[in-house]
Backbone as CSV, one residue per row, in Angstrom:
resi,resn,N_x,N_y,N_z,CA_x,CA_y,CA_z,C_x,C_y,C_z
1,MET,-86.776,31.119,-0.376,-86.985,31.299,0.951,-85.760,31.920,1.621
2,GLU,-85.945,32.851,2.413,-84.914,33.563,3.067,-84.708,33.287,4.577
3,ALA,-85.714,32.939,5.231,-85.661,32.695,6.542,-86.760,31.739,7.073
4,LEU,-86.493,31.164,8.175,-87.548,30.277,8.861,-87.814,30.801,10.309
5,ILE,-89.033,30.861,10.661,-89.335,31.309,12.041,-89.912,29.982,12.653
6,VAL,-89.263,29.567,13.705,-89.718,28.357,14.315,-89.880,28.633,15.833
7,GLN,-91.031,28.173,16.268,-91.325,28.348,17.708,-91.306,26.939,18.332
8,ASN,-91.032,26.883,19.594,-91.000,25.649,20.326,-90.011,24.594,19.750
9,GLY,-89.006,25.032,19.000,-88.070,24.091,18.506,-86.848,23.875,19.415
10,ASN,-86.245,22.804,19.356,-85.100,22.410,20.163,-83.817,22.793,19.482
11,ALA,-82.987,23.599,20.205,-81.730,24.176,19.592,-80.614,23.344,20.214
12,TYR,-80.781,22.420,21.104,-79.678,21.720,21.780,-79.773,20.175,21.551
13,GLU,-78.613,19.544,21.287,-78.730,18.055,21.153,-79.135,17.358,22.358
14,GLU,-78.966,17.907,23.509,-79.454,17.244,24.867,-80.970,16.951,24.788
15,GLY,-81.631,17.751,24.096,-83.031,17.716,24.111,-83.620,16.684,23.076
16,LEU,-82.749,16.224,22.180,-83.225,15.357,21.067,-83.569,13.996,21.557
17,ARG,-84.585,13.392,21.049,-84.907,12.008,21.532,-84.362,10.979,20.717
18,GLU,-84.373,9.755,21.101,-83.685,8.639,20.406,-84.315,8.499,18.945
19,PHE,-85.496,9.049,18.540,-86.119,9.030,17.374,-85.173,9.704,16.331
20,TRP,-84.303,10.702,16.723,-83.451,11.444,15.722,-82.197,10.758,15.500
21,GLU,-81.775,9.694,16.339,-80.480,9.068,16.139,-80.126,8.658,14.761
22,PRO,-81.067,7.959,14.021,-80.749,7.639,12.619,-80.363,8.733,11.746
23,LEU,-81.212,9.829,11.932,-80.901,11.046,11.121,-79.601,11.713,11.427
24,LYS,-79.181,11.671,12.751,-77.917,12.225,13.069,-76.795,11.429,12.530
25,ALA,-76.918,10.067,12.578,-75.902,9.168,11.933,-75.805,9.366,10.398
26,TYR,-76.996,9.606,9.753,-76.960,9.835,8.367,-76.190,11.213,8.068
27,GLN,-76.449,12.108,8.878,-75.708,13.493,8.650,-74.258,13.349,8.783
28,LEU,-73.863,12.460,9.811,-72.428,12.255,10.066,-71.809,11.513,8.777
29,PHE,-72.648,10.677,8.291,-72.180,9.937,7.010,-72.098,10.819,5.895
30,LEU,-73.006,11.743,5.756,-72.885,12.690,4.631,-71.724,13.584,4.691
31,ASP,-71.503,14.111,6.014,-70.375,14.925,6.254,-68.993,14.283,5.924
32,GLY,-68.989,13.009,6.347,-67.725,12.263,6.072,-67.544,11.978,4.570
33,THR,-68.617,11.771,3.883,-68.494,11.554,2.369,-68.092,12.738,1.733
34,GLU,-68.594,13.888,2.122,-68.114,15.216,1.557,-66.575,15.415,1.758
35,GLN,-66.153,15.117,3.032,-64.670,15.263,3.141,-63.938,14.350,2.354
36,LEU,-64.404,13.098,2.259,-63.733,12.108,1.489,-63.573,12.435,-0.034
37,ASN,-64.751,12.976,-0.495,-64.758,13.401,-1.986,-63.802,14.489,-2.115
38,SER,-63.757,15.502,-1.232,-62.891,16.550,-1.485,-61.342,16.148,-1.463
39,PHE,-61.145,15.194,-0.521,-59.819,14.655,-0.451,-59.403,13.935,-1.709
40,MET,-60.290,13.027,-2.203,-60.084,12.364,-3.505,-59.913,13.231,-4.735
41,ASP,-60.492,14.409,-4.762,-60.374,15.318,-5.840,-58.971,15.923,-5.991
42,ARG,-58.240,15.828,-4.987,-56.929,16.437,-5.030,-55.970,15.842,-6.067
């Protein structure tokens, strides 16, 4: 897959509902884990 075409999608965090909060928290967790792993590999 090289591209996605999305209509009626939300591009801003302000429009996200509370439903997405757990996914946002999980993404922050993953981002932090990635940074920690790269630091520990030094």
